[in-house]
N, CA and C atoms as a LAMMPS dump frame, in Angstrom:
ITEM: TIMESTEP
0
ITEM: NUMBER OF ATOMS
537
ITEM: BOX BOUNDS ff ff ff
-5.0000000000000000e+02 5.0000000000000000e+02
-5.0000000000000000e+02 5.0000000000000000e+02
-5.0000000000000000e+02 5.0000000000000000e+02
ITEM: ATOMS id mol type element x y z
1 1 1 N 2.59 25.871 9.897
2 1 2 C 3.176 26.157 8.824
3 1 3 C 1.546 26.125 7.841
4 2 1 N 2.126 26.918 6.865
5 2 2 C 0.561 27.726 5.872
6 2 3 C 0.633 26.06 4.973
7 3 1 N -0.717 26.047 4.432
8 3 2 C -1.028 25.222 3.826
9 3 3 C -0.732 25.157 2.715
10 4 1 N -0.424 24.393 1.744
11 4 2 C 0.046 24.222 0.312
12 4 3 C -1.063 24.99 -0.325
13 5 1 N -1.312 25.541 -1.313
14 5 2 C -2.347 26.396 -2.241
15 5 3 C -2.929 25.024 -3.127
16 6 1 N -4.646 24.995 -2.738
17 6 2 C -4.724 23.632 -3.842
18 6 3 C -4.325 23.546 -4.694
19 7 1 N -4.23 22.418 -5.775
20 7 2 C -3.243 22.541 -6.926
21 7 3 C -2.076 23.082 -7.259
22 8 1 N -1.321 23.697 -6.482
23 8 2 C -0.247 23.887 -6.31
24 8 3 C 0.648 22.924 -6.599
25 9 1 N 2.163 22.829 -7.751
26 9 2 C 3.158 21.795 -7.742
27 9 3 C 3.875 22.659 -7.878
28 10 1 N 5.123 21.863 -6.809
29 10 2 C 6.693 22.527 -6.824
30 10 3 C 6.876 22.193 -8.467
31 11 1 N 7.84 23.092 -9.197
32 11 2 C 8.223 23.197 -9.948
33 11 3 C 9.495 22.031 -10.182
34 12 1 N 9.583 21.552 -11.416
35 12 2 C 10.53 20.775 -11.6
36 12 3 C 12.294 20.726 -10.737
37 13 1 N 13.101 20.076 -10.022
38 13 2 C 14.086 20.086 -9.664
39 13 3 C 14.02 20.681 -8.337
40 14 1 N 13.069 20.958 -7.718
41 14 2 C 12.891 21.572 -6.479
42 14 3 C 11.677 20.725 -5.852
43 15 1 N 11.891 21.165 -4.077
44 15 2 C 12.005 20.592 -2.942
45 15 3 C 10.045 20.068 -3.319
46 16 1 N 9.308 19.283 -3.133
47 16 2 C 7.912 19.202 -3.371
48 16 3 C 6.946 20.003 -1.945
49 17 1 N 7.924 19.897 -0.795
50 17 2 C 7.419 20.52 0.201
51 17 3 C 7.721 22.114 0.017
52 18 1 N 8.257 23.047 -0.486
53 18 2 C 8.419 24.505 -0.616
54 18 3 C 8.653 24.711 0.957
55 19 1 N 8.347 24.436 1.754
56 19 2 C 8.625 24.871 3.457
57 19 3 C 7.139 24.874 3.916
58 20 1 N 6.089 23.848 3.591
59 20 2 C 4.799 23.712 4.071
60 20 3 C 5.198 22.356 4.736
61 21 1 N 3.59 22.174 5.573
62 21 2 C 3.561 21.178 6.306
63 21 3 C 3.771 19.871 5.338
64 22 1 N 4.495 19.211 5.827
65 22 2 C 4.399 17.617 4.804
66 22 3 C 3.329 16.808 4.84
67 23 1 N 2.848 16.227 3.599
68 23 2 C 1.734 15.502 3.687
69 23 3 C 1.761 14.394 3.667
70 24 1 N 1.476 13.934 4.532
71 24 2 C 2.117 12.382 4.596
72 24 3 C 0.996 11.289 4.966
73 25 1 N 0.76 10.117 4.523
74 25 2 C -0.096 8.911 4.187
75 25 3 C 0.629 7.83 4.539
76 26 1 N -0.262 6.748 4.889
77 26 2 C 0.262 5.729 5.001
78 26 3 C -0.943 4.458 4.242
79 27 1 N -0.346 3.829 3.231
80 27 2 C -0.921 2.294 2.063
81 27 3 C -0.775 0.793 3.162
82 28 1 N -1.359 0.779 4.245
83 28 2 C -1.862 -0.663 4.731
84 28 3 C -1.502 -1.78 3.466
85 29 1 N -1.434 -3.002 4.493
86 29 2 C -1.667 -4.139 3.517
87 29 3 C -0.603 -5.329 3.921
88 30 1 N -0.786 -6.579 3.691
89 30 2 C -0.54 -7.597 4.246
90 30 3 C 0.661 -7.842 3.063
91 31 1 N 0.493 -7.674 1.717
92 31 2 C 1.202 -7.842 0.692
93 31 3 C 1.938 -8.568 0.597
94 32 1 N 1.356 -9.589 0.633
95 32 2 C 2.026 -10.838 0.05
96 32 3 C 1.053 -11.957 -0.521
97 33 1 N 1.81 -12.133 -1.718
98 33 2 C 2.846 -10.904 -2.354
99 33 3 C 2.218 -9.514 -2.29
100 34 1 N 3.336 -8.7 -2.807
101 34 2 C 2.561 -6.774 -3.16
102 34 3 C 1.978 -8.061 -5.121
103 35 1 N 1.114 -6.646 -5.258
104 35 2 C 0.763 -6.879 -6.802
105 35 3 C 0.777 -5.627 -7.625
106 36 1 N 0.276 -6.151 -8.884
107 36 2 C 0.865 -4.818 -9.649
108 36 3 C -0.715 -4.039 -8.983
109 37 1 N -1.704 -4.167 -8.469
110 37 2 C -3.123 -3.658 -7.763
111 37 3 C -2.72 -2.609 -7.24
112 38 1 N -1.477 -3.527 -6.378
113 38 2 C -1.453 -2.729 -4.929
114 38 3 C -0.314 -1.317 -5.569
115 39 1 N 0.709 -1.931 -6.261
116 39 2 C 1.666 -1.189 -7.061
117 39 3 C 1.309 0.176 -7.532
118 40 1 N -0.337 -0.392 -8.494
119 40 2 C -1.406 1.056 -8.949
120 40 3 C -1.426 2.03 -7.401
121 41 1 N -1.902 1.417 -6.597
122 41 2 C -2.283 2.219 -6.035
123 41 3 C -1.314 3.016 -5.309
124 42 1 N -0.291 2.56 -5.139
125 42 2 C 0.895 3.074 -4.127
126 42 3 C 1.728 3.876 -5.196
127 43 1 N 1.496 3.992 -6.157
128 43 2 C 1.923 4.76 -7.46
129 43 3 C 0.775 6.249 -7.816
130 44 1 N 0.004 6.23 -7.949
131 44 2 C -0.786 6.627 -7.888
132 44 3 C -0.749 7.96 -6.671
133 45 1 N -1.081 7.185 -5.205
134 45 2 C -1.273 7.959 -4.045
135 45 3 C 0.412 8.865 -4.106
136 46 1 N 1.259 8.086 -4.97
137 46 2 C 3.056 9.319 -4.075
138 46 3 C 2.582 9.855 -5.25
139 47 1 N 2.151 10.483 -6.046
140 47 2 C 1.831 11.427 -7.05
141 47 3 C 1.022 12.806 -6.183
142 48 1 N 0.553 12.042 -5.594
143 48 2 C -0.275 12.905 -4.553
144 48 3 C 0.151 13.438 -2.956
145 49 1 N 1.022 12.478 -2.902
146 49 2 C 1.412 13.267 -1.088
147 49 3 C 2.925 13.236 -1.249
148 50 1 N 3.527 13.885 -0.036
149 50 2 C 4.92 13.882 -0.066
150 50 3 C 5.185 12.789 -0.037
151 51 1 N 4.9 12.168 0.883
152 51 2 C 5.699 10.743 1.859
153 51 3 C 4.357 10.186 1.614
154 52 1 N 4.52 9.15 0.792
155 52 2 C 3.894 7.616 1.471
156 52 3 C 4.954 6.425 2.092
157 53 1 N 3.918 6.326 3.155
158 53 2 C 4.755 4.854 3.871
159 53 3 C 3.636 4.105 3.698
160 54 1 N 4.418 2.894 3.192
161 54 2 C 4.068 1.738 3.134
162 54 3 C 4.109 0.716 3.939
163 55 1 N 2.75 0.894 5.131
164 55 2 C 2.958 0.082 6.107
165 55 3 C 2.65 -1.679 5.581
166 56 1 N 3.463 -2.033 6.565
167 56 2 C 2.979 -4.018 6.042
168 56 3 C 2.638 -4.42 7.214
169 57 1 N 1.727 -5.424 7.367
170 57 2 C 1.049 -5.818 8.584
171 57 3 C 1.833 -6.932 9.175
172 58 1 N 2.22 -7.252 10.321
173 58 2 C 2.482 -8.595 10.868
174 58 3 C 1.452 -9.128 11.773
175 59 1 N 0.928 -9.644 11.506
176 59 2 C -0.235 -10.617 11.554
177 59 3 C 0.053 -12.252 11.716
178 60 1 N 0.213 -12.3 13.05
179 60 2 C 1.214 -13.565 13.645
180 60 3 C -0.194 -15.002 13.797
181 61 1 N -1.437 -14.754 13.321
182 61 2 C -2.374 -15.169 13.109
183 61 3 C -2.526 -15.734 11.764
184 62 1 N -2.054 -15.727 10.787
185 62 2 C -2.587 -16.006 9.067
186 62 3 C -1.065 -16.25 9.294
187 63 1 N -1.362 -17.494 8.217
188 63 2 C -0.023 -18.166 7.481
189 63 3 C 0.608 -17.589 6.342
190 64 1 N 1.39 -16.559 6.155
191 64 2 C 2.56 -16.755 4.748
192 64 3 C 3.127 -16.325 4.486
193 65 1 N 2.746 -16.423 3.025
194 65 2 C 4.046 -17.321 1.978
195 65 3 C 5.435 -16.557 2.649
196 66 1 N 5.488 -15.462 2.166
197 66 2 C 6.466 -14.658 2.44
198 66 3 C 6.686 -14.455 3.985
199 67 1 N 7.826 -14.517 4.405
200 67 2 C 7.972 -13.57 5.428
201 67 3 C 7.954 -11.995 5.151
202 68 1 N 7.703 -11.096 6.866
203 68 2 C 7.556 -10.13 6.939
204 68 3 C 8.719 -9.338 6.317
205 69 1 N 10.092 -10.221 6.593
206 69 2 C 11.034 -9.127 6.022
207 69 3 C 11.391 -9.073 4.614
208 70 1 N 10.522 -10.297 4.095
209 70 2 C 10.954 -11.041 2.253
210 70 3 C 9.747 -9.854 1.882
211 71 1 N 8.548 -9.569 2.216
212 71 2 C 7.642 -8.644 1.716
213 71 3 C 8.128 -6.651 1.667
214 72 1 N 9.054 -7.045 2.811
215 72 2 C 9.509 -5.725 2.799
216 72 3 C 10.215 -5.901 1.707
217 73 1 N 11.478 -6.256 1.688
218 73 2 C 12.589 -5.842 1.147
219 73 3 C 11.561 -5.478 -0.623
220 74 1 N 11.046 -6.821 -1.011
221 74 2 C 10.223 -6.76 -2.128
222 74 3 C 9.713 -5.098 -2.317
223 75 1 N 8.679 -4.716 -1.428
224 75 2 C 8.38 -3.48 -1.57
225 75 3 C 9.118 -2.629 -1.732
226 76 1 N 10.477 -2.368 -0.897
227 76 2 C 11.264 -1.421 -0.902
228 76 3 C 11.676 -1.86 -2.722
229 77 1 N 12.422 -3.038 -2.916
230 77 2 C 12.811 -2.887 -4.509
231 77 3 C 12.121 -1.91 -5.691
232 78 1 N 10.403 -2.452 -5.584
233 78 2 C 9.455 -2.375 -6.552
234 78 3 C 8.828 -0.667 -6.234
235 79 1 N 9.156 0.017 -5.226
236 79 2 C 8.753 0.886 -5.23
237 79 3 C 10.048 1.768 -5.15
238 80 1 N 10.816 1.583 -5.249
239 80 2 C 12.358 2.232 -5.192
240 80 3 C 11.98 3.774 -5.91
241 81 1 N 11.422 3.492 -7.802
242 81 2 C 11.403 4.227 -8.364
243 81 3 C 10.929 5.478 -7.943
244 82 1 N 9.479 5.696 -6.985
245 82 2 C 8.571 6.642 -6.925
246 82 3 C 9.428 7.77 -6.057
247 83 1 N 10.528 7.431 -5.343
248 83 2 C 11.947 8.333 -4.487
249 83 3 C 10.805 8.39 -3.28
250 84 1 N 9.816 8.413 -3.208
251 84 2 C 8.986 9.714 -1.726
252 84 3 C 7.969 8.117 -0.932
253 85 1 N 8.148 7.349 -1.55
254 85 2 C 8.346 5.888 -0.755
255 85 3 C 8.623 5.281 0.284
256 86 1 N 8.409 4.925 1.523
257 86 2 C 8.786 4.741 2.406
258 86 3 C 8.387 3.029 3.346
259 87 1 N 8.698 1.671 3.555
260 87 2 C 8.33 0.573 3.624
261 87 3 C 8.486 0.229 5.168
262 88 1 N 7.515 0.497 6.16
263 88 2 C 8.061 -0.033 7.752
264 88 3 C 6.757 -1.135 7.676
265 89 1 N 7.472 -2.356 9.036
266 89 2 C 6.18 -2.876 9.309
267 89 3 C 5.957 -2.45 10.942
268 90 1 N 4.75 -2.935 10.794
269 90 2 C 3.455 -3.034 12.433
270 90 3 C 2.754 -3.862 12.534
271 91 1 N 2.798 -3.583 13.859
272 91 2 C 1.888 -4.668 14.436
273 91 3 C 1.419 -4.071 15.404
274 92 1 N -0.365 -4.795 15.306
275 92 2 C -1.268 -3.906 16.303
276 92 3 C -2.034 -3.335 15.278
277 93 1 N -2.243 -2.166 16.033
278 93 2 C -3.644 -1.113 15.426
279 93 3 C -3.483 -0.68 14.467
280 94 1 N -3.587 0.005 13.271
281 94 2 C -2.89 0.673 11.838
282 94 3 C -2.968 1.839 12.989
283 95 1 N -3.715 2.367 13.432
284 95 2 C -4.208 3.975 13.808
285 95 3 C -3.41 4.425 14.852
286 96 1 N -2.764 3.318 15.609
287 96 2 C -1.94 3.248 16.716
288 96 3 C -0.433 4.093 15.985
289 97 1 N -0.143 2.908 14.976
290 97 2 C 1.079 3.104 13.879
291 97 3 C 0.915 4.367 13.834
292 98 1 N -0.237 4.898 13.089
293 98 2 C -0.143 6.406 12.344
294 98 3 C 0.073 7.098 13.987
295 99 1 N -0.804 7.363 14.745
296 99 2 C 0.046 8.209 15.247
297 99 3 C 1.554 8.06 15.865
298 100 1 N 2.007 6.613 16.212
299 100 2 C 3.859 7.061 16.514
300 100 3 C 4.393 7.449 15.182
301 101 1 N 4.076 7.082 13.804
302 101 2 C 4.751 7.952 12.751
303 101 3 C 4.452 9.459 12.494
304 102 1 N 3.176 9.857 13.253
305 102 2 C 2.249 11.022 12.524
306 102 3 C 1.824 11.32 11.167
307 103 1 N 1.091 10.115 11.01
308 103 2 C 0.27 10.169 9.49
309 103 3 C -0.925 10.222 9.783
310 104 1 N -1.575 11.506 9.653
311 104 2 C -2.843 11.738 9.632
312 104 3 C -4.158 10.894 8.718
313 105 1 N -3.27 10.076 7.869
314 105 2 C -4.155 10.105 6.745
315 105 3 C -3.956 8.211 6.232
316 106 1 N -4.96 7.605 5.827
317 106 2 C -4.836 6.119 5.066
318 106 3 C -5.261 6.139 4.333
319 107 1 N -4.969 5.707 2.917
320 107 2 C -5.103 5.629 1.541
321 107 3 C -5.405 4.275 1.491
322 108 1 N -7.076 3.573 1.498
323 108 2 C -7.015 2.273 0.761
324 108 3 C -7.981 2.148 -0.951
325 109 1 N -7.117 1.076 -1.325
326 109 2 C -7.762 0.717 -2.883
327 109 3 C -9.162 -0.046 -2.576
328 110 1 N -9.595 0.603 -3.277
329 110 2 C -11.45 -0.513 -3.356
330 110 3 C -11.224 -0.876 -4.998
331 111 1 N -11.142 -2.441 -4.413
332 111 2 C -12.182 -2.94 -6.178
333 111 3 C -13.707 -3.332 -6.515
334 112 1 N -14.211 -2.955 -5.049
335 112 2 C -15.377 -3.566 -5.479
336 112 3 C -16.572 -3.03 -4.305
337 113 1 N -17.515 -2.731 -4.706
338 113 2 C -18.716 -2.833 -3.592
339 113 3 C -18.372 -3.659 -2.153
340 114 1 N -18.322 -4.79 -2.593
341 114 2 C -17.524 -5.214 -0.999
342 114 3 C -17.331 -5.173 0.012
343 115 1 N -15.93 -4.688 -1.146
344 115 2 C -14.326 -3.908 -0.4
345 115 3 C -15.268 -2.749 0.417
346 116 1 N -16.053 -2.01 -0.308
347 116 2 C -16.277 -0.697 0.272
348 116 3 C -17.35 -1.442 1.802
349 117 1 N -17.763 -1.762 1.679
350 117 2 C -18.763 -2.274 2.982
351 117 3 C -17.683 -2.537 4.157
352 118 1 N -16.879 -3.315 3.811
353 118 2 C -16.054 -3.825 5.149
354 118 3 C -15.145 -2.032 5.496
355 119 1 N -14.405 -1.612 4.065
356 119 2 C -13.213 -0.541 4.741
357 119 3 C -14.123 0.181 5.284
358 120 1 N -15.344 1.149 4.899
359 120 2 C -16.021 2.135 5.407
360 120 3 C -16.264 1.666 6.925
361 121 1 N -16.809 0.631 7.663
362 121 2 C -16.621 0.3 8.636
363 121 3 C -15.842 0.655 9.226
364 122 1 N -14.564 -0.255 8.925
365 122 2 C -12.843 0.242 9.49
366 122 3 C -12.273 1.702 10.024
367 123 1 N -12.918 2.571 8.949
368 123 2 C -12.533 4.082 8.198
369 123 3 C -13.719 4.348 9.312
370 124 1 N -14.728 4.375 9.374
371 124 2 C -15.988 5.025 10.637
372 124 3 C -14.988 4.84 12.334
373 125 1 N -14.479 3.251 12.622
374 125 2 C -14.036 3.119 13.395
375 125 3 C -12.488 3.785 14.237
376 126 1 N -11.979 3.987 13.143
377 126 2 C -10.183 4.362 12.987
378 126 3 C -10.001 5.782 13.535
379 127 1 N -11.433 6.362 12.871
380 127 2 C -11.372 7.877 13.068
381 127 3 C -12.4 7.87 14.407
382 128 1 N -13.092 7.169 14.658
383 128 2 C -13.765 7.158 16.23
384 128 3 C -12.535 7.162 17.033
385 129 1 N -11.287 6.197 17.175
386 129 2 C -10.659 5.697 18.062
387 129 3 C -9.235 6.831 18.027
388 130 1 N -9.189 7.44 16.21
389 130 2 C -7.985 8.214 16.652
390 130 3 C -8.146 9.668 15.848
391 131 1 N -9.044 9.546 14.971
392 131 2 C -9.166 11.128 14.444
393 131 3 C -8.377 11.113 12.872
394 132 1 N -7.742 9.781 12.662
395 132 2 C -7.215 9.457 11.224
396 132 3 C -8.325 8.852 10.37
397 133 1 N -7.893 9.789 9.29
398 133 2 C -8.845 9.941 8.387
399 133 3 C -8.762 9.107 7.383
400 134 1 N -9.958 8.121 6.337
401 134 2 C -9.276 7.304 5.41
402 134 3 C -9.944 7.969 4.597
403 135 1 N -8.995 7.708 3.168
404 135 2 C -9.53 7.921 1.996
405 135 3 C -9.266 6.656 0.975
406 136 1 N -10.783 6.73 -0.041
407 136 2 C -10.868 5.552 -0.635
408 136 3 C -9.935 5.709 -2.421
409 137 1 N -9.338 4.971 -2.675
410 137 2 C -8.759 5.243 -4.154
411 137 3 C -9.886 4.203 -4.876
412 138 1 N -9.905 4.467 -6.106
413 138 2 C -10.951 3.419 -6.515
414 138 3 C -9.573 2.427 -7.67
415 139 1 N -9.717 1.248 -7.774
416 139 2 C -8.655 0.991 -8.363
417 139 3 C -8.728 0.757 -10.046
418 140 1 N -7.299 0.282 -10.747
419 140 2 C -7.983 0.56 -11.892
420 140 3 C -8.333 -0.792 -12.098
421 141 1 N -9.555 -0.523 -13.435
422 141 2 C -10.422 -1.807 -13.663
423 141 3 C -9.434 -2.941 -14.092
424 142 1 N -8.313 -2.278 -14.862
425 142 2 C -7.579 -4.007 -14.858
426 142 3 C -6.791 -5.054 -14.016
427 143 1 N -7.318 -4.012 -12.758
428 143 2 C -6.753 -4.925 -11.731
429 143 3 C -7.647 -4.832 -10.35
430 144 1 N -9.028 -4.743 -10.973
431 144 2 C -10.218 -4.998 -9.832
432 144 3 C -10.145 -6.319 -9.653
433 145 1 N -10.337 -7.047 -10.405
434 145 2 C -10.082 -8.805 -9.735
435 145 3 C -9.413 -9.376 -9.007
436 146 1 N -7.89 -8.541 -8.948
437 146 2 C -7.357 -9.285 -8.254
438 146 3 C -6.692 -9.24 -7.249
439 147 1 N -6.155 -10.316 -6.42
440 147 2 C -5.934 -10.742 -4.712
441 147 3 C -5.194 -11.135 -4.567
442 148 1 N -4.431 -10.707 -3.942
443 148 2 C -2.939 -12.081 -3.427
444 148 3 C -3.792 -13.32 -3.024
445 149 1 N -4.259 -13.285 -2.042
446 149 2 C -4.933 -14.69 -2.117
447 149 3 C -5.307 -15.659 -3.579
448 150 1 N -5.967 -14.623 -3.927
449 150 2 C -6.431 -15.889 -5.551
450 150 3 C -4.889 -16.071 -6.121
451 151 1 N -4.219 -14.81 -6.349
452 151 2 C -2.544 -15.064 -7.106
453 151 3 C -2.345 -16.501 -6.454
454 152 1 N -1.874 -16.432 -5.38
455 152 2 C -1.569 -17.467 -4.962
456 152 3 C -1.789 -18.698 -4.498
457 153 1 N -3.025 -18.877 -5.094
458 153 2 C -4.007 -20.235 -5.163
459 153 3 C -3.576 -20.598 -6.792
460 154 1 N -3.975 -19.515 -7.571
461 154 2 C -3.221 -19.438 -9.055
462 154 3 C -2.124 -19.77 -9.54
463 155 1 N -1.137 -19.514 -8.803
464 155 2 C 0.335 -19.726 -9.25
465 155 3 C 0.524 -21.221 -8.095
466 156 1 N 0.049 -21.213 -7.236
467 156 2 C 0.222 -23.072 -6.563
468 156 3 C -0.259 -24.276 -7.313
469 157 1 N -1.398 -23.957 -8.022
470 157 2 C -1.915 -24.931 -8.899
471 157 3 C -1.165 -24.692 -10.85
472 158 1 N 0.099 -23.65 -10.907
473 158 2 C 0.795 -23.943 -11.979
474 158 3 C 0.067 -23.032 -13.514
475 159 1 N -1.086 -22.149 -12.548
476 159 2 C -1.26 -20.36 -13.374
477 159 3 C -0.278 -19.81 -13.833
478 160 1 N -0.661 -19.144 -14.856
479 160 2 C 0.501 -17.862 -15.089
480 160 3 C -0.178 -16.699 -14.606
481 161 1 N 0.403 -15.851 -13.56
482 161 2 C 0.408 -14.907 -12.779
483 161 3 C 1.681 -13.127 -13.486
484 162 1 N 1.925 -14.219 -14.171
485 162 2 C 3.297 -12.806 -15.123
486 162 3 C 2.073 -12.113 -15.469
487 163 1 N 2.68 -10.998 -15.175
488 163 2 C 1.519 -9.56 -15.777
489 163 3 C 0.637 -8.721 -14.512
490 164 1 N 0.712 -9.951 -13.717
491 164 2 C -0.429 -9.639 -12.686
492 164 3 C 0.423 -9.16 -11.326
493 165 1 N 2.139 -9.077 -11.425
494 165 2 C 2.779 -8.68 -10.349
495 165 3 C 4.321 -8.292 -10.715
496 166 1 N 5.066 -7.593 -10.343
497 166 2 C 6.371 -7.762 -10.576
498 166 3 C 6.574 -8.487 -10.971
499 167 1 N 8.143 -8.343 -11.894
500 167 2 C 8.697 -9.912 -12.157
501 167 3 C 9.634 -10.46 -11.103
502 168 1 N 10.121 -9.309 -10.109
503 168 2 C 10.629 -9.593 -9.331
504 168 3 C 9.676 -11.106 -8.428
505 169 1 N 8.393 -10.09 -7.837
506 169 2 C 7.828 -11.225 -7.549
507 169 3 C 6.699 -12.163 -8.261
508 170 1 N 6.955 -12.356 -9.157
509 170 2 C 6.701 -13.584 -10.579
510 170 3 C 7.84 -14.507 -10.22
511 171 1 N 9.515 -14.174 -9.722
512 171 2 C 10.373 -14.862 -9.965
513 171 3 C 10.431 -15.525 -8.656
514 172 1 N 10.263 -14.65 -7.245
515 172 2 C 9.506 -15.46 -5.944
516 172 3 C 8.899 -16.56 -6.03
517 173 1 N 7.606 -16.32 -6.155
518 173 2 C 6.367 -17.004 -6.376
519 173 3 C 6.859 -18.384 -6.627
520 174 1 N 7.271 -18.139 -8.113
521 174 2 C 7.54 -19.375 -8.832
522 174 3 C 8.647 -20.445 -7.846
523 175 1 N 9.469 -19.878 -7.749
524 175 2 C 10.286 -20.754 -6.74
525 175 3 C 9.918 -21.259 -5.434
526 176 1 N 8.909 -20.183 -4.978
527 176 2 C 8.938 -20.7 -3.772
528 176 3 C 7.455 -21.371 -3.857
529 177 1 N 6.889 -21.659 -4.722
530 177 2 C 5.468 -22.484 -4.664
531 177 3 C 5.676 -23.94 -5.505
532 178 1 N 6.737 -23.844 -7.049
533 178 2 C 6.842 -24.711 -7.662
534 178 3 C 8.104 -25.185 -7.569
535 179 1 N 9.188 -24.924 -6.453
536 179 2 C 10.169 -25.639 -6.093
537 179 3 C 11.015 -26.202 -7.278
């Protein structure tokens, strides 16, 4: 199939694909819990690609606050408005998931230089192993300080995390942590 000319946008009410090759991308993470920073990256990515697969990592070595199924249900609920986002779980190497799904590109949000140091090495390894490309998207400065682990710690000690997570996630955090 022919590639879509750069900068072309499908007219309102028509398929975003126009008969060209579908542009698919994966946004991976543990999303324990999903934050407004995650949603910012997913939402911005959804405007650039035809399909965004949010891949929830199953990490048996990490003690999670929410189960994988809870995280998937939450992500499906808070990304429903985008229309082109699908949520899947995966175990193992992200590049293997990408191959299985036929996804050539990973999008990662970067909050700071420290994120870049780690993510660049992962991107280079992923490319060497599989040819899967990684694109970096800078985080909205409004969320540059935000991480799921810090957020859970603040909520655990009674701090206010409203405005940093979707309302649904806020209710779940309060219920789970403060009982």
